[in-house]
LUMKOL-77798 format. One record per residue (C-alpha): residue number from 1; residue in one letter; x, y, z. Coordinates in nm, 3 decimals, m for minus. Each point is the difference from the previous one (the first is absolute). Layout:
n->NUM res->A u->X v->Y w->Z;
...
//
This chain:
n->1 res->M u->m6.464 v->11.612 w->m0.081;
n->2 res->R u->m0.050 v->m0.353 w->0.127;
n->3 res->Y u->m0.282 v->m0.254 w->0.001;
n->4 res->D u->m0.101 v->m0.200 w->0.306;
n->5 res->R u->0.248 v->0.105 w->0.266;
n->6 res->G u->0.288 v->0.054 w->m0.238;
n->7 res->T u->0.003 v->m0.336 w->m0.177;
n->8 res->D u->m0.064 v->0.123 w->m0.357;
n->9 res->I u->0.093 v->0.327 w->m0.175;
n->10 res->L u->m0.296 v->0.162 w->m0.177;
n->11 res->S u->0.034 v->0.092 w->m0.364;
n->12 res->K u->m0.131 v->0.325 w->m0.142;
n->13 res->Q u->m0.284 v->m0.198 w->m0.151;
n->14 res->T u->m0.138 v->m0.096 w->0.342;
n->15 res->E u->m0.037 v->0.363 w->0.105;
n->16 res->Q u->m0.340 v->m0.033 w->m0.172;
n->17 res->I u->m0.213 v->m0.252 w->0.191;
n->18 res->I u->m0.331 v->m0.160 w->m0.093;
n->19 res->I u->m0.212 v->m0.094 w->0.303;
n->20 res->H u->m0.306 v->m0.225 w->0.020;
n->21 res->T u->m0.186 v->0.000 w->0.333;
n->22 res->D u->m0.299 v->m0.180 w->0.146;
n->23 res->G u->m0.166 v->m0.049 w->0.337;
n->24 res->G u->m0.283 v->m0.207 w->0.134;
n->25 res->S u->m0.192 v->m0.105 w->0.310;
n->26 res->R u->m0.186 v->m0.320 w->0.071;
n->27 res->G u->m0.295 v->0.144 w->0.185;
n->28 res->N u->0.037 v->0.377 w->m0.055;
n->29 res->P u->0.103 v->0.044 w->0.273;
n->30 res->G u->0.176 v->m0.331 w->0.054;
n->31 res->P u->0.344 v->m0.152 w->m0.053;
n->32 res->A u->0.164 v->0.231 w->m0.255;
n->33 res->A u->0.317 v->0.016 w->m0.208;
n->34 res->A u->0.173 v->0.229 w->m0.249;
n->35 res->G u->0.220 v->m0.089 w->m0.295;
n->36 res->F u->0.228 v->0.172 w->m0.249;
n->37 res->V u->0.230 v->m0.082 w->m0.291;
n->38 res->L u->0.281 v->0.230 w->m0.117;
n->39 res->T u->0.142 v->m0.035 w->m0.350;
n->40 res->D u->0.225 v->0.208 w->m0.224;
n->41 res->P u->m0.119 v->0.122 w->m0.344;
n->42 res->A u->0.143 v->m0.315 w->m0.162;
n->43 res->G u->m0.226 v->m0.219 w->0.214;
n->44 res->T u->0.269 v->m0.130 w->0.237;
n->45 res->Q u->m0.144 v->m0.065 w->0.342;
n->46 res->L u->0.192 v->0.190 w->0.268;
n->47 res->Q u->m0.207 v->m0.075 w->0.307;
n->48 res->A u->m0.331 v->m0.165 w->0.091;
n->49 res->K u->m0.159 v->m0.029 w->0.340;
n->50 res->G u->m0.321 v->m0.091 w->0.180;
n->51 res->I u->m0.060 v->0.166 w->0.337;
n->52 res->F u->m0.238 v->m0.148 w->0.256;
n->53 res->I u->m0.157 v->0.289 w->0.195;
n->54 res->G u->m0.249 v->m0.174 w->0.228;
n->55 res->R u->m0.360 v->0.115 w->0.028;
n->56 res->A u->m0.080 v->0.286 w->m0.238;
n->57 res->T u->m0.229 v->0.108 w->m0.286;
n->58 res->N u->0.061 v->m0.035 w->m0.373;
n->59 res->N u->0.073 v->0.371 w->m0.034;
n->60 res->V u->0.255 v->m0.001 w->0.279;
n->61 res->A u->0.170 v->m0.298 w->m0.166;
n->62 res->E u->0.008 v->0.179 w->m0.339;
n->63 res->Y u->0.159 v->0.311 w->0.152;
n->64 res->T u->0.246 v->m0.206 w->0.203;
n->65 res->A u->0.113 v->m0.162 w->m0.326;
n->66 res->I u->0.077 v->0.329 w->m0.174;
n->67 res->V u->0.179 v->0.141 w->0.306;
n->68 res->K u->0.219 v->m0.310 w->0.040;
n->69 res->A u->0.071 v->m0.010 w->m0.374;
n->70 res->L u->0.107 v->0.364 w->m0.010;
n->71 res->E u->0.224 v->m0.049 w->0.301;
n->72 res->A u->0.163 v->m0.298 w->m0.173;
n->73 res->A u->0.046 v->0.200 w->m0.322;
n->74 res->K u->0.169 v->0.279 w->0.194;
n->75 res->Q u->0.230 v->m0.246 w->0.172;
n->76 res->I u->0.135 v->m0.130 w->m0.329;
n->77 res->G u->0.057 v->0.353 w->m0.131;
n->78 res->A u->m0.288 v->0.048 w->m0.243;
n->79 res->K u->m0.047 v->0.357 w->m0.128;
n->80 res->R u->m0.312 v->m0.047 w->m0.210;
n->81 res->V u->m0.290 v->m0.236 w->0.071;
n->82 res->T u->m0.313 v->m0.114 w->m0.178;
n->83 res->V u->m0.246 v->m0.169 w->0.232;
n->84 res->F u->m0.280 v->m0.229 w->m0.117;
n->85 res->S u->m0.285 v->m0.094 w->0.232;
n->86 res->D u->m0.330 v->m0.176 w->m0.070;
n->87 res->S u->m0.170 v->0.217 w->0.265;
n->88 res->E u->m0.179 v->0.277 w->m0.189;
n->89 res->L u->m0.078 v->0.177 w->0.327;
n->90 res->L u->0.365 v->0.014 w->0.107;
n->91 res->V u->0.114 v->0.123 w->m0.343;
n->92 res->K u->m0.256 v->0.279 w->m0.007;
n->93 res->Q u->0.074 v->0.105 w->0.357;
n->94 res->V u->0.376 v->0.009 w->m0.051;
n->95 res->N u->m0.045 v->0.201 w->m0.321;
n->96 res->G u->m0.223 v->0.251 w->0.180;
n->97 res->E u->m0.325 v->m0.095 w->m0.175;
n->98 res->Y u->m0.172 v->m0.130 w->0.316;
n->99 res->R u->0.030 v->0.127 w->0.356;
n->100 res->V u->0.105 v->m0.244 w->0.273;
n->101 res->K u->m0.283 v->m0.002 w->0.252;
n->102 res->S u->0.106 v->m0.291 w->0.220;
n->103 res->E u->0.196 v->0.096 w->0.310;
n->104 res->Q u->0.156 v->m0.345 w->m0.011;
n->105 res->L u->0.131 v->0.049 w->m0.355;
n->106 res->R u->0.115 v->0.361 w->0.026;
n->107 res->P u->0.339 v->m0.068 w->0.169;
n->108 res->L u->0.084 v->m0.265 w->m0.262;
n->109 res->F u->m0.114 v->0.231 w->m0.281;
n->110 res->Q u->0.218 v->0.282 w->0.134;
n->111 res->Q u->0.296 v->m0.234 w->0.033;
n->112 res->A u->m0.044 v->m0.121 w->m0.359;
n->113 res->R u->m0.022 v->0.357 w->m0.134;
n->114 res->K u->0.310 v->0.102 w->0.197;
n->115 res->L u->0.200 v->m0.294 w->m0.137;
n->116 res->L u->m0.112 v->0.070 w->m0.357;
n->117 res->G u->0.115 v->0.361 w->0.036;
n->118 res->E u->0.353 v->m0.118 w->0.078;
n->119 res->F u->0.044 v->m0.142 w->m0.353;
n->120 res->E u->0.102 v->0.214 w->m0.298;
n->121 res->N u->m0.303 v->m0.121 w->m0.192;
n->122 res->W u->m0.293 v->m0.226 w->0.084;
n->123 res->K u->m0.322 v->m0.141 w->m0.145;
n->124 res->V u->m0.275 v->m0.205 w->0.165;
n->125 res->Q u->m0.227 v->m0.179 w->m0.246;
n->126 res->H u->m0.285 v->m0.249 w->0.012;
n->127 res->V u->0.057 v->m0.348 w->m0.140;
n->128 res->A u->m0.251 v->m0.281 w->m0.054;
n->129 res->R u->0.014 v->m0.277 w->0.259;
n->130 res->E u->0.095 v->m0.260 w->m0.261;
n->131 res->K u->0.314 v->0.203 w->m0.074;
n->132 res->N u->0.094 v->0.018 w->0.367;
n->133 res->K u->0.019 v->m0.373 w->0.072;
n->134 res->E u->0.350 v->m0.012 w->0.147;
n->135 res->A u->m0.072 v->0.250 w->0.279;
n->136 res->D u->m0.334 v->m0.170 w->0.062;
n->137 res->K u->0.172 v->m0.337 w->0.040;
n->138 res->L u->0.237 v->0.143 w->0.258;
n->139 res->V u->m0.296 v->0.136 w->0.199;
n->140 res->N u->m0.171 v->m0.339 w->0.003;
n->141 res->R u->0.325 v->m0.179 w->0.076;
n->142 res->S u->0.061 v->0.223 w->0.300;
n->143 res->L u->m0.360 v->m0.048 w->0.118;
n->144 res->D u->0.031 v->m0.377 w->m0.027;
n->145 res->C u->0.327 v->m0.002 w->0.197;
n->146 res->R u->m0.102 v->0.279 w->0.239;
n->147 res->R u->0.344 v->0.159 w->m0.039;
n->148 res->D u->0.217 v->0.200 w->m0.236;
n->149 res->I u->0.112 v->m0.161 w->m0.326;
n->150 res->S u->0.304 v->0.112 w->m0.202;
n->151 res->V u->0.097 v->m0.117 w->m0.349;
n->152 res->P u->0.367 v->m0.008 w->m0.105;
n->153 res->R u->0.117 v->0.255 w->m0.253;
n->154 res->A u->m0.015 v->m0.118 w->m0.361;
n->155 res->S u->0.313 v->m0.005 w->m0.216;
n->156 res->G u->m0.180 v->0.106 w->m0.317;
n->157 res->P u->m0.339 v->0.080 w->m0.153;
n->158 res->V u->m0.268 v->m0.207 w->0.173;
n->159 res->T u->m0.242 v->m0.201 w->m0.207;
n->160 res->R u->m0.341 v->m0.093 w->0.140;
n->161 res->T u->0.100 v->m0.360 w->0.063;
n->162 res->E u->0.329 v->0.092 w->0.168;
n->163 res->N u->m0.161 v->0.257 w->0.226;
n->164 res->E u->m0.279 v->m0.234 w->0.104;
n->165 res->R u->0.266 v->m0.251 w->0.099;
n->166 res->R u->0.181 v->0.261 w->0.209;
n->167 res->V u->m0.317 v->0.111 w->0.179;
n->168 res->T u->m0.091 v->m0.358 w->0.082;
n->169 res->S u->0.348 v->m0.064 w->0.137;
n->170 res->D u->m0.022 v->0.150 w->0.349;
n->171 res->E u->0.308 v->0.175 w->0.139;
n->172 res->S u->m0.011 v->m0.246 w->0.288;
n->173 res->R u->0.159 v->m0.257 w->m0.229;
n->174 res->T u->0.331 v->0.181 w->0.061;
n->175 res->K u->m0.075 v->0.213 w->0.307;
n->176 res->P u->m0.084 v->m0.186 w->0.323;
n->177 res->I u->m0.343 v->0.062 w->0.146;
n->178 res->R u->0.020 v->0.180 w->0.337;
n->179 res->L u->m0.166 v->m0.195 w->0.281;
n->180 res->G u->m0.117 v->0.118 w->0.339;
n->181 res->V u->m0.047 v->m0.296 w->0.236;
n->182 res->L u->m0.240 v->0.013 w->0.296;
n->183 res->L u->0.049 v->m0.261 w->0.273;
n->184 res->S u->m0.105 v->m0.076 w->0.357;
n->185 res->G u->0.175 v->m0.330 w->0.071;
n->186 res->G u->0.292 v->m0.223 w->m0.087;
n->187 res->G u->0.079 v->0.135 w->m0.346;
n->188 res->T u->0.003 v->m0.340 w->m0.175;
n->189 res->T u->m0.189 v->0.137 w->m0.301;
n->190 res->L u->0.244 v->0.292 w->m0.023;
n->191 res->M u->0.295 v->m0.241 w->0.009;
n->192 res->N u->m0.155 v->m0.206 w->m0.278;
n->193 res->I u->m0.044 v->0.309 w->m0.220;
n->194 res->L u->0.360 v->0.105 w->0.068;
n->195 res->E u->0.118 v->m0.347 w->m0.099;
n->196 res->Y u->m0.184 v->0.024 w->m0.331;
n->197 res->I u->0.157 v->0.341 w->m0.063;
n->198 res->K u->0.350 v->m0.122 w->0.094;
n->199 res->N u->m0.026 v->m0.295 w->m0.239;
n->200 res->G u->m0.113 v->0.220 w->m0.289;
n->201 res->R u->m0.347 v->m0.157 w->m0.010;
n->202 res->L u->m0.182 v->0.323 w->0.086;
n->203 res->N u->0.086 v->0.340 w->m0.146;
n->204 res->A u->m0.070 v->0.204 w->0.312;
n->205 res->E u->0.159 v->0.178 w->0.296;
n->206 res->V u->m0.132 v->0.048 w->0.352;
n->207 res->V u->0.039 v->0.372 w->0.071;
n->208 res->V u->m0.175 v->0.020 w->0.337;
n->209 res->V u->m0.133 v->m0.237 w->0.265;
n->210 res->I u->m0.274 v->0.115 w->0.238;
n->211 res->S u->m0.077 v->m0.200 w->0.314;
n->212 res->S u->m0.302 v->0.044 w->0.226;
n->213 res->R u->0.198 v->m0.155 w->0.287;
n->214 res->S u->0.336 v->0.124 w->0.122;
n->215 res->R u->0.103 v->m0.343 w->0.133;
n->216 res->A u->m0.114 v->m0.212 w->m0.296;
n->217 res->S u->0.281 v->m0.236 w->m0.100;
n->218 res->G u->m0.050 v->0.113 w->m0.361;
n->219 res->V u->0.139 v->0.342 w->0.100;
n->220 res->E u->0.337 v->m0.147 w->0.096;
n->221 res->K u->0.011 v->m0.213 w->m0.314;
n->222 res->A u->m0.070 v->0.304 w->m0.215;
n->223 res->K u->0.273 v->0.202 w->0.172;
n->224 res->I u->0.252 v->m0.282 w->m0.044;
n->225 res->A u->m0.091 v->m0.001 w->m0.370;
n->226 res->G u->0.092 v->0.369 w->m0.010;
n->227 res->L u->m0.354 v->0.126 w->m0.059;
n->228 res->D u->m0.151 v->0.328 w->0.109;
n->229 res->V u->m0.241 v->m0.086 w->0.285;
n->230 res->K u->m0.274 v->0.222 w->0.143;
n->231 res->I u->m0.204 v->m0.080 w->0.311;
n->232 res->I u->m0.361 v->0.124 w->m0.022;
n->233 res->R u->m0.212 v->m0.132 w->0.286;
n->234 res->K u->m0.378 v->0.036 w->0.014;
n->235 res->K u->0.007 v->0.093 w->0.368;
n->236 res->D u->0.211 v->0.309 w->m0.073;
n->237 res->F u->m0.279 v->0.165 w->m0.200;
n->238 res->P u->m0.339 v->0.136 w->0.110;
n->239 res->D u->m0.192 v->m0.168 w->m0.282;
n->240 res->I u->0.030 v->m0.206 w->m0.316;
n->241 res->D u->0.006 v->0.311 w->m0.220;
n->242 res->E u->0.317 v->0.134 w->0.164;
n->243 res->L u->0.158 v->m0.346 w->m0.009;
n->244 res->S u->m0.079 v->m0.036 w->m0.370;
n->245 res->K u->0.133 v->0.347 w->m0.077;
n->246 res->R u->0.332 v->m0.085 w->0.166;
n->247 res->I u->0.033 v->m0.324 w->m0.194;
n->248 res->E u->m0.075 v->0.182 w->m0.325;
n->249 res->E u->0.265 v->0.263 w->0.076;
n->250 res->E u->0.271 v->m0.264 w->0.031;
n->251 res->L u->m0.110 v->m0.180 w->m0.317;
n->252 res->V u->m0.003 v->0.322 w->m0.200;
n->253 res->A u->0.336 v->0.110 w->0.141;
n->254 res->A u->0.150 v->m0.330 w->m0.120;
n->255 res->N u->m0.166 v->0.036 w->m0.342;
n->256 res->V u->m0.162 v->m0.342 w->0.036;
n->257 res->D u->m0.159 v->m0.156 w->m0.310;
n->258 res->L u->m0.170 v->m0.292 w->0.173;
n->259 res->V u->m0.084 v->m0.063 w->0.366;
n->260 res->V u->0.040 v->m0.360 w->0.114;
n->261 res->Q u->m0.172 v->m0.106 w->0.321;
n->262 res->A u->0.207 v->m0.281 w->0.145;
n->263 res->G u->m0.167 v->m0.119 w->0.320;
n->264 res->W u->m0.137 v->0.349 w->0.065;
n->265 res->L u->m0.274 v->m0.015 w->0.265;
n->266 res->C u->m0.100 v->0.365 w->0.030;
n->267 res->L u->m0.299 v->0.134 w->m0.194;
n->268 res->W u->0.073 v->0.333 w->m0.172;
n->269 res->K u->m0.181 v->0.214 w->m0.253;
n->270 res->I u->0.153 v->m0.036 w->m0.342;
n->271 res->P u->0.033 v->0.347 w->m0.161;
n->272 res->A u->m0.119 v->0.071 w->m0.354;
n->273 res->R u->0.354 v->0.018 w->m0.135;
n->274 res->Y u->0.059 v->m0.363 w->0.104;
n->275 res->E u->m0.329 v->m0.142 w->m0.126;
n->276 res->N u->0.075 v->m0.340 w->m0.157;
n->277 res->R u->0.365 v->0.044 w->0.103;
n->278 res->V u->m0.018 v->m0.183 w->0.332;
n->279 res->M u->0.024 v->m0.381 w->0.004;
n->280 res->N u->m0.063 v->m0.251 w->0.275;
n->281 res->I u->0.041 v->m0.376 w->0.027;
n->282 res->H u->m0.250 v->m0.204 w->0.199;
n->283 res->P u->0.066 v->m0.362 w->0.111;
n->284 res->A u->m0.327 v->m0.140 w->m0.137;
n->285 res->L u->m0.202 v->m0.008 w->m0.320;
n->286 res->L u->m0.207 v->0.317 w->0.026;
n->287 res->P u->m0.284 v->0.079 w->0.032;
n->288 res->S u->m0.002 v->m0.296 w->0.242;
n->289 res->F u->0.165 v->0.041 w->0.340;
n->290 res->G u->0.058 v->0.374 w->m0.027;
n->291 res->G u->m0.101 v->0.308 w->0.196;
n->292 res->K u->0.087 v->0.165 w->0.329;
n->293 res->G u->0.181 v->m0.232 w->0.239;
n->294 res->M u->0.079 v->m0.257 w->m0.269;
n->295 res->W u->0.378 v->m0.005 w->m0.017;
n->296 res->G u->0.281 v->m0.247 w->0.062;
n->297 res->H u->m0.088 v->m0.310 w->0.198;
n->298 res->Y u->m0.363 v->0.112 w->0.040;
n->299 res->V u->m0.047 v->m0.054 w->m0.374;
n->300 res->H u->0.156 v->m0.346 w->m0.002;
n->301 res->E u->m0.196 v->m0.107 w->0.306;
n->302 res->A u->m0.323 v->0.103 w->m0.175;
n->303 res->V u->0.094 v->m0.187 w->m0.318;
n->304 res->L u->0.067 v->m0.320 w->0.193;
n->305 res->K u->m0.316 v->0.038 w->0.206;
n->306 res->Q u->m0.209 v->0.022 w->m0.319;
n->307 res->G u->0.160 v->m0.317 w->m0.137;
n->308 res->C u->0.125 v->0.168 w->m0.318;
n->309 res->K u->0.189 v->m0.220 w->m0.245;
n->310 res->I u->0.203 v->0.284 w->m0.152;
n->311 res->S u->0.129 v->0.331 w->0.126;
n->312 res->G u->0.246 v->0.252 w->m0.137;
n->313 res->C u->0.072 v->0.369 w->m0.025;
n->314 res->T u->m0.142 v->0.308 w->m0.171;
n->315 res->V u->0.182 v->0.313 w->m0.116;
n->316 res->H u->m0.243 v->0.289 w->m0.039;
n->317 res->F u->m0.012 v->0.376 w->m0.026;
n->318 res->C u->m0.101 v->0.163 w->0.326;
n->319 res->T u->m0.306 v->0.212 w->0.063;
n->320 res->N u->m0.115 v->0.155 w->0.326;
n->321 res->E u->m0.171 v->m0.326 w->0.096;
n->322 res->Y u->0.177 v->m0.309 w->0.131;
n->323 res->D u->0.079 v->m0.249 w->m0.278;
n->324 res->K u->m0.258 v->0.143 w->m0.244;
n->325 res->G u->0.219 v->0.136 w->m0.280;
n->326 res->P u->0.024 v->m0.135 w->m0.358;
n->327 res->I u->0.180 v->m0.336 w->m0.018;
n->328 res->I u->0.325 v->m0.014 w->m0.201;
n->329 res->I u->0.141 v->m0.351 w->0.050;
n->330 res->Q u->m0.102 v->m0.311 w->0.192;
n->331 res->R u->0.203 v->m0.317 w->0.059;
n->332 res->Y u->m0.125 v->m0.312 w->0.176;
n->333 res->C u->0.135 v->m0.297 w->0.192;
n->334 res->E u->m0.137 v->m0.322 w->0.148;
n->335 res->V u->m0.139 v->m0.015 w->0.353;
n->336 res->K u->0.107 v->m0.331 w->0.154;
n->337 res->E u->m0.191 v->m0.202 w->0.258;
n->338 res->T u->0.299 v->0.018 w->0.235;
n->339 res->D u->0.043 v->0.377 w->m0.031;
n->340 res->T u->0.029 v->0.233 w->0.295;
n->341 res->P u->m0.030 v->0.378 w->m0.042;
n->342 res->E u->0.381 v->0.013 w->0.002;
n->343 res->T u->0.058 v->m0.263 w->m0.269;
n->344 res->L u->m0.273 v->0.148 w->m0.220;
n->345 res->A u->0.145 v->0.348 w->0.048;
n->346 res->A u->0.340 v->m0.122 w->m0.121;
n->347 res->R u->m0.151 v->m0.151 w->m0.314;
n->348 res->V u->m0.203 v->0.313 w->m0.074;
n->349 res->F u->0.307 v->0.218 w->0.053;
n->350 res->E u->0.181 v->m0.194 w->m0.273;
n->351 res->Q u->m0.268 v->0.121 w->m0.240;
n->352 res->E u->0.016 v->0.355 w->0.140;
n->353 res->C u->0.371 v->0.013 w->m0.081;
n->354 res->I u->m0.087 v->m0.060 w->m0.366;
n->355 res->A u->m0.320 v->0.202 w->m0.031;
n->356 res->Y u->0.109 v->0.335 w->0.143;
n->357 res->P u->0.306 v->0.051 w->m0.224;
n->358 res->Q u->m0.213 v->m0.104 w->m0.298;
n->359 res->A u->m0.261 v->0.264 w->0.080;
n->360 res->I u->0.265 v->0.269 w->0.052;
n->361 res->E u->0.164 v->m0.085 w->m0.333;
n->362 res->L u->m0.335 v->0.015 w->m0.181;
n->363 res->F u->m0.059 v->0.346 w->0.147;
n->364 res->A u->0.351 v->0.112 w->m0.096;
n->365 res->K u->m0.060 v->m0.108 w->m0.360;
n->366 res->G u->m0.331 v->0.186 w->m0.016;
n->367 res->K u->m0.196 v->m0.320 w->m0.052;
n->368 res->L u->m0.265 v->0.054 w->0.268;
n->369 res->L u->m0.320 v->0.177 w->m0.102;
n->370 res->V u->m0.253 v->0.064 w->0.275;
n->371 res->L u->m0.350 v->m0.008 w->m0.144;
n->372 res->P u->m0.265 v->0.213 w->0.174;
n->373 res->P u->m0.241 v->m0.151 w->0.257;
n->374 res->E u->m0.297 v->m0.003 w->m0.236;
n->375 res->S u->0.181 v->m0.243 w->m0.231;
n->376 res->R u->m0.017 v->m0.289 w->0.248;
n->377 res->G u->m0.046 v->0.009 w->0.375;
n->378 res->R u->m0.015 v->0.301 w->0.226;
n->379 res->N u->0.377 v->0.038 w->0.028;
n->380 res->G u->0.091 v->m0.047 w->m0.364;
n->381 res->R u->0.243 v->m0.252 w->m0.137;
n->382 res->V u->0.351 v->m0.016 w->m0.144;
n->383 res->K u->0.066 v->m0.088 w->m0.361;
n->384 res->I u->0.351 v->m0.128 w->m0.078;
n->385 res->K u->0.100 v->0.130 w->m0.341;
//
């Protein structure tokens, strides 16, 4: 038997697996994630993972956690499992004490029972929340990052301090974050991101480029760079829903972690699975000089007309309103008396070239926490941890 695609041979001791699972939703239903930790009887951590599952309820997240954990235990050759969950409802349902009434939960319940039956021996027990902290941390970590989180396998028994350090250290420190880039124009922002990646200053890879224009010069640049390019034009779809669905299909197919709008001029509906996982950069200090029609030289013309003394750029998470999402990073520059829209644009772009890679890196490290709208402002705000 082998662990993790044949990299490690399992000992007899690891045929007995201890599993801790947890799941949670911010909103119930709302953005949801599941988490699990697998250890052997000696306390050595074998696998730990947080799974972002999009919009779901707490109960769905709890059941997703146990299903994913059991699948992982099977993959590493476990024969006997003991599962601990802090969901009393789940434990009683799995043990046949309560009936599953929810149509939404029943398929997950049946899947969990089927997986349990494939082990020689199994137990599912309730554990107090304070004794389930590691799985809980993975859930919150995955919710903060809006993506899956994996923790490297431990080499020996894991102490509380060591495990906390592992959970905090996102897998993206060694594994590049997968970017999907959306563009409509010249591709200068894409080229800047690729330059950062090439020079080792950004731990990322561009896995797909989507253009809303077939003849945009950014398309040719992306192809020369050897990137996978998709053309998705608004005029080819009957409505914005179909357009958005097609974009989502390509992003999911490429297993994109973060969507980067790089001069993208086409409004689309961001699906639940990519909530707070789509970034945009705007060539002004939002909320000033934003909104529909405010892009490129139109922004710089407006800044000069208002007699502003400073301008700059804003990286923000996207919502389904133009330039209204939570702000991540802003950088500023001087507006000179002699400026034209072109000279100001060049100076602002210098700041864009710094700000966007910074924001992507913060996301990759799991340092961006989006606070809900009620905390401050109608669109929420970003806390940098």
